[in-house]
N, C-alpha and C positions, 0 to 999 in steps of 0.2 A: 231905168224904165219906169220904176214905181215912184221916182223922185223922193226917196226917203233918205234923209241925211245921216242916219245912224241906225243901229239895231234896236234902239229903244222904242221907236214907233211900232216895229214888228212885234216886239215883246208885249207891248200894251194891247195890240190888236188880238194877240193869241191868248192873253190871260183871261181868267175867270171874269165874266162881265159884272159880277157882284163886287169886285174889288174897286176901290175908289179911284185908282189910277188907270183902270181899263178904258180903252177907247175903241169905238167901232171903226172898222176899216173905211178909208175914204172911198167914194164912189168909183174912182179910177181903178182902185185895187179890186173891187168887186167885179167891175167890167172885165178886167184882165183875167181874173180867175174863171169867170163864166166862159170867156172865149176859149181859154185853155182847156177847160173841162168839156167844152163842146167839140174839141178836136182841132181848133185853129192853131196853126203854127206859122211863124214868120218864114219868108222865103229862104233866109240864111240859117234855118234850124239845122243843127248838125245831123248828118245822115245816120250816124250810129245811134242817135237817140230815136229817130224814126223807126229803125229796125227793132230797137228794144221795146218801143211801145207796141209794135205789131205783135211781137212775141208775147208780151204781157196780155194783150187783148185775147190772143188765142188761148193762153193758159187760163184766163178767167172764164172764157166760154166753155172750156173743157171741164172746169170745176163746176160750173152750173149744171152741166149735163149729168154729173154723178152725184150732185147734192140731193140728199133725201128730201122728198116733198113733204110739206107739213099738212 
């Protein structure tokens, strides 16, 4: 999906940007991450993951309700 041939490009994208071998993520990776974070899922996304995400969202909302306000 990301068209990455090995784990090295992922490692380089995740490392400290100050390192000489660090690389920014390609535009396709950024678009995919943004789509995922916005809630988009492919039609063949496993149903058990959708249920897990719903439970996680509910738990995060409950945590926000009890979080002390600054």
